[in-house]
N, C-alpha and C positions, 0 to 999 in steps of 0.2 A: 634073156630078154623076155621069154614067155612069162616068167614070174611077174615082171614089172608091167607087162602089157595087161595081164589079168588083173593085177592090183589096180591099175588105172581104170579098167573097165568096171570093176566093183565100185570104185569111188564115183564113177560116172553114174552108176545106177542109184547110189545113195541120194544124189541131188536131182535126179530126173523128176521126182514129183514137184520140186520147186519150179523147175523149168516148165512143166506142163501146166501148172497153176497160173503161171505168169506170161507164157508165150503169146497169149491172145492180146496182151497190151504192150509187151516189150519184145519186139522181134530182133533178130540179128544180134545175138548176145555179145559177141566179141569184136564187132566191127570197130568200135571206138578204140579199143586197146591195140588192135593189129595195125590200124591205119592212123594212129595219133601222131601228131608232129612231135619231133624231139627224139632223143636217143632211145634206142630200143631197150637198153638195159633199165632205163627209168620205167618204161611200160611194164617190164617184167616184174620189177619190184612192186609196182602198183597192183599187179595181179595178186601178189601174196599179202600185201599189207593194207591197202586202202579199201574202203567200203565199195563194193561192187553192186550197184543197184540193178544190174541186169540179172535175169533169172537163170543164167547159163548153168548147165550141170558140170562144168569143168572145174570142180573144186575137190578138196581133200578132206575126208572124214578123219581128223587127226587121231582120235583115240584108237580106233581100229587099225589104221595104217601104221602108226608108231609102234604099237605092240607087235604087229605082224613083222615089221622090219627088224625089230630088236630080236624077236624070237627066231627069225630065220638066220640072223647074224650069229647067234650063239648056239644054233642048232637045237633049240629047245622047242620041238614041234610035236611033242607027244600028246596023248589024249587030254590031259589037264589043260594045256595051252590051247588046244583046239576048241575046247569048251569055252574058255575065257574069251578067245578071239571071236567066236561065234556070238557069244552074248554081247560083246561090245559092238559088233556089226549090227545085230538085230536091234539093240537098244538105240544105237546111233541113227539107224534108218527111221525108227518110229519117232524119235525126238525131232529129227529133221522134218518129217512129214507134218507133225503137230505144229512145230514152229512155222513152217511154211504156210500152213493153212491160216494161222492167226495173222501172219504178215500179209499174205496175198489176198485174202478175202476181206479181213477186217482192218487191214493196214495198221496193225498195232503189234507190239511185241507180245510174246506169250507171257502169261502170268499163271504159273502152275497151280497154286492153291486156289486162286480165284476161278480159274478155268475148270478145275475139278468141282468146285461148288456149282458152277453153271452146268456142268455135265450132270451132276446129281439132280439139279432142277429139271434139265432136259429129259432125263430118264423118267422122272416123275410125271412129266407132261406127256411123254410118248406112250407110257403104259403098255398097251397091247402091241404097239410096234416093236417094243423091246424084244418080244419073243422071236421075231425074225431078224432084227438088227443085231442082237447079241451073238447069235450063231455065226452071222456073216463076219462080225469083227473077230470072233474067236478063230474062224477059218483063215482070215487074212493074217492074223498073228502067227498061226501055225505055219502058213506058207512062208512068212518072213523068216521064222525060225529054221525051217528046213532048208530054205535057200541060203541062209547064213552058214549053216553047217556044211552044205555042199561047196560053197565058195571058199570057205576056210580050208576044207580038206583038199580041194584042188590046188590052192596056193601052196600049202605046205608039202605037197607032193612034187612041186617044181623046184628046180635049182635057182637060188637067188643070185648066183654069180659070185659067191664069196662073201665072207663076213664084212670086209671093209666097205664094200659098196653099199650094203644094206645099212650099216651103222652110219655111214656118211649121209645117206638119204634121210634116216631118222633124225640125225642131228640138224640137218638143214630145215626140217619142219618145225623145230622147237621155237626159234625166234619169231616167225610170223604168227604162230599159235599164241604165244604168251605176250605179244606186243599189246600194250595197254589192256591187259587182261583183267584189271581190277575195277574198271568203270564202264558204264553205259552198255549193259548186257544187251539192250535192245538192238544195237547195231551189229551184234556179233554174227548174226546169221549171214551177213553179206561178206564175211571174210573169205579169201581164197583158201585159207587153211582154217577149218572150223572144228572146234571141239565140242561135241554135244554134252559131255560131262561137265566141262568148264562152264558152258552156257547155262546148264541147269543149276550149277552151284551159284553163279552170279545172279540168276533169277531169284533163288531163295535168299541170297544175301540182300538183294534189293528190297525184298518184302520185309525183312527184318529192319532195314533202314527206315522204310515207310512207317512201320508200326512204331518205331522209336520217335519219329518226328510227330506222329499223330497223337502220341501220349503226353504231349506237353501239358503243363499245369493250367488250371483255370485262369489264373491271372494273365498268362500269355495270350489266351484266346480273347479274354475280355478286353485286353489292350488293343486288339485289332478291330474292335467294333467302332466303325466310323459313323454309325447312324443312330446311336443311342438317344440322341436328343431330337430326332425327327418325330414331331407330333403333328398329326393331320386333323384339320377341321373339315367336317362334312366331305369326307373322301368318297370317290365314286366306287362302284362295284368294279372289280378287276377280273377280266377273263384272260388267262395266260395259256396260250396254246403252243405246245411244241409240235411242229409239223414234221412227222417222220419222213426221213429221206428227202427233205426239201433243201437242195443244195444250190449254190450259185450257178451250177451248170444249166439250170432252167433258163436263166437269162443270158447265158453265154453261148449256148449251142442250140439252134432251132430243132435239132433232132430230139432233144430232151424236153424242150419247152414250147414246141410249135403250137400256136393258137392261144398261148397264155396271155400275150399282150392284148389281143382283142377281147378276151374274156375280162381281164382286169379293167380295161378301158371302159367297158360297158357298166361294170359294177361301180367303178369310181365315179361315174356321172350320177348314179343313184345315191351313192353315199354322200356326195357333195350336196345334193339337194336335201338330204336328210340332216345336214349340218355337221358332218364329220370333216375333220382335218387329218392330214396324213404326214407321216415321217418314215422314211425307209432308208436302209443302208445294208451293207454286207458285214457280217461278223465272223471273225476267225474262230472256228470251233476247236475244242481241245483234241479232236480226233477226226480222222478222215472218213471212216465208215464203221458202222457197228458200235455197240456200246452207248446207246442213246442216253443212259443214265449219267454218264460222265458229262454229257453236253448240258442237260438241263440242271444238273447239280452245279456246274461251273457258272451257268447263267444266273441261277437263283442265289448262290452263295457268294458270288463276287470274288472268287479265288479259283485259280486253275486246279481242277481235279482231273488230271490228264491220264492217270493210270488206274487200272482196275484194282490194283492192290491198295492204292490210296483210298479209293471210294469204300472198299470193304473195311479198311482200318477205321474209317470215320463213322460208318453207319451200321456195321454188322453187329456191334455190341455197344452198350452205353459207354461214353467216353467224355473226357473234358471238352471235346470239340463242341458239345452241346451248349457251352457258354458263348459261342460265337453266333452272332445274329445274321441270319439269312433274310431274304425277302419275306419268307413265311413267318419268321420270328417278328420282324418289324410290323407286319400286318396284324398279327395276333395282338401285339402290344397296343395297336391303335384300334382295337375293337372289331377287327374283321373276324368273320367266321371262315376259316379255310376249308374248302371242299375239294377233295381229290376225286376226280372222275377216272375210273379204271375199268371200263366195260369189256374186259376180256373173259370169255367163257372157257370152261374146261380146266380152270385152275382151282386150287383149294389151299388150305393151310399147309399141306405137305409140300407144295411146289413153290410157294411164295413166302418169303420171310417178312411178314407184315410188320413186325417190330422195327426192322430196318427201314421199311417204307415210311412208317410213322416218324422215325427219327429224322428222316430226310425232309419230308413234306410238312410236318407239323400240322396234320389235318385235324379239324374238329369232327369231320364226317367224311366217309368214303362212300362212293356210289359204284357198285360193281355190276356185273352183267345181270345177276339175279334180281337186282333192285329195279331194273328197267321194265320188268314185266313184258319183255320183248318177244314177239312171236313172228316177226317179219323175217326176211331173208338175211342170212349171215354171210360173212366173208371169212374164208380160210386164212389163218394167221401163220405166217412163216413156213408154210408148206406142211405143217403138222396137222394130221387129219382131225384130231379131237380138239384142237384149239380153234376158236371161232370168235368173232366179234360182231356186235350189231353194226349197222351202218353208222358211220361217224356222224352223219348229219342228224340222225335221230338221237344218238347218245349225247351230243353236245347240247342240243335244245332241251332234251329231258333233264340233263344235269343242271342247266341254267334255271329251268323252272323249279326244280327241287331246291336249289340253293336260295332262290328268292323267298322261299317259305319262311326263312329265318327272320325276316323283317329288317335286320340291320345290314350294314355293309358286309359284303362277302367277296372272297376271291375264289375263283374256280380254275383249277389246273387240269389240263387235259393233254395227254400225249396221244396224238392220233394213231389209229391202228390200220385203217384201210389203205394207207400208202406205204405199208411195210412190205419188204421183200417177201414174196415174189410178185407183189403188185397185182393181185387179183381183186381189183377195185371196181366199184360201180363206174359206169361210163359218164353219168351225169347226176346232178342233184335233183331232188324232187321239189315241186312248187310248194307242197305242204309236207313238212317233216312228219306230221302225225300219221299221214297216209302210209308211211313205211311200216308201221306196226300192224301188219295184217298178213296172214298166211298167203293171201293172193297177190301181195306185192311182188313185182318182178325185179330181178337183179340182172342188169345188162352187163355182162362181162364175157370175155373170151380168153381163157387162160393159155391158149395155144398161140397167141400172137407173139411176135418178137418181144424180148424183154424191154427194149427201149420204148416200143409202142405202148406196152402195158404201163410203164413208168409215166410216160407222157399223159396217158389217160388218168392215172391216179393223181398226178399233180393238179391237173385241170379240175378234177372232182373236188379235191381238197380246197382249192381257192374258190371254186364256185360256191360250195355250201358255206364256207366260212364267211365270205363276203355277203351272201344272202342273210346269214345269221346276223351280221352287223347291221344290215338295213332293217331287219325285222325288230331289232332291239334298240333302235336309235332313240326312241322316246325315253328309255331308261338311262341314256347317256353313259353306258359303261366305258371304261378304259379297256381297250382290247389290244393285246400284244401277241403277235404271231412271230415265231422264230423257227428256223430249221435246226435240226440236231446234227446232221452230217450230210455229205454227198451220198447219192444212191450207191450202195455197194455192188460190186461185181461188174457193173457196166460203165463205171467212170474211171478214167485214168488218173493216177496220182498227180499228174502235172496240173490238173484242174485246181489243185489247192484245197484248203479246208473251209473256205468261206461259205456261209449260208445266209439267206436273206433274213432281215428283221423288219417288221412292219409295226408301227404304232398308229392306232386309230383312236381319236378322241374328239369330242365336241368342244374341248377347252383349248382355245388357241394359245394361252400362256404356257400350257404344258407342252404342246407341240413345238412352240418356239424354242424351247430349251434344246430339243433334238435338232431342229433346223439350224440353230446357231452353232451346233457342233459339227455340221457338215452332212447331216441327213438330207434327203431330197423330199420335197413336198408331193410325193406321188407314191403309188403302190407298184408301179411298173418300173423295173430296173433294167429292162432290156437295153443293152449297149450304153448304159449309164455308169458313171464312176463316182459314187458318193465317197465321202471320207469314211473309211472302214473303222470298225471297232473290234474288240475281242469279246468273246462270251463272258470272260471273267470281269470285264470292265463295264458290262451292261448294268449291273446292279447299282453302282454308284451314279451312273447317268440317270437311271430311272428314279432313284431317290432324290436327286437334285431336281428333276422335273416335277415330281409329286410335291416336293416341299415348295417349289416356286408357285405351283398352282393352288395348293391346299394347306401349306404349312401354317402352324399356329405361332411360330416364332420367326417373324419376318427377317430379322438380322442374322439368322443362323447361316453359316457358310457350310454347305455340304460339298465335300471334296470329290472331284472326279478322279478315279483311279483307273488309268488306261489299262494297266495290266492287272487290275484287281488288287485285293489285299495280299501283300507278299507274306503269306503264312508259311508256305512250303517252298521257299526259294533257295533251299540248299542245292547247289549246283550238281551234287552227286545224285539228286533225286530225278534229274532229267533223263528220260528214255529217248534216245535219238536214233 
């Protein structure tokens, strides 16, 4: 029995990181199983087969456990098998930690090659920090290796109780491990019997499937273009702002959005006097947290881009997907100059794939940190010491002024930075954005406050300066669209869902009426309100319908609304659940 007790303890340790990452939001891991109504045998089967969304460590690392049981049964426990078992244990532990981090913090399945690409980018951004991070990682891996060797040696020095019991235990693990093992690798982490090797294999298989779907021919993508005939007369300038970490939780929980309703109410009165009309709703984002690029790509391309692998397959290299028209393509065709505002400092060509950025945003011009001529206070970005950004209020206004210099209609896309985790944001907006560009300008922030308080301050800052910006630009009558990318990571429970706010501001009532007729509400404040929701991938078709209604050159043209977007990647096996 000591053999099986130690084996259970080692398995417990493999999944302990998953538990520690999640226990803050999912307590009492086994209560529902132990006290569920119905036959106990049914609950036991559920432990092995069904997805377990609790983070409990009471699971089985199949690869390691199966090999150890078979080796003990046939008494093949020499040096070679000890090395093999130790490698399986060490690899399994690292894979479980990696997968747990992706699922627990970013609420998405791991994507090995895409995550390795992100890691390379992160190493390039960290630079000097790598010199102390790398040794710590190496030391941690060494500790995992030594612990694995010690655990295997201790196991093989114990009596397994005879060959038949060990073989029976190994055989019982096979069915739950292989149950539906060919699909939906994203849910595999939650199995009671988990195979790191199989999960990695399914991960790579999924990536190959994505690349095959993304490599369809030009005619296929051209056939999905619903807006090829949309032609606009005297269209307005368009300001499209993806508000980082702006989730529905702001309007659903006062801890996250305290004071937002008062702030919005004050600005809404000013905006109304300036001639603006409003339409707001909630939109289901393609992800819960992290990976903003999936959110704004789905919003602008009108199709669900819900996996990192799919985004990489579409934009990391030239592909036939370029024949499909996004919002940016339609604007280009209608004479807009697309301007991309990305004022993040501390990056260069080694850390950002600008060709992929260009393929996604179709910009005529890009405005980076160095273009701002900014000497005011900066905000630390994502906790990385050398990454910094200008204050969003300054960056947006500067970008707008620069875009206006072109003379013709323009679109300005900006994904905000100061509301990014860890929310070291200014406390309030300035009366004059130009005054921020001075070494003497002060930055009111306290990075030691609780995370929810920092988030609340960051959200209020974002809404404050964005709505001030709208008031200041009312005479230009731009169309302003603000939408959230995802819920704030690490501080929001998954039960909050993936909905984020969407706000449309325009002085053209006919444009706003299209959204209102769809169930949007004529306000910016969604506190305790329940508008008809949309999906990020459905937003493009609704926007095209509204712009055509207000500015279309062909009055009789029917612009279809696609609630779930263009069904380009609707192969059921592509879903990661």
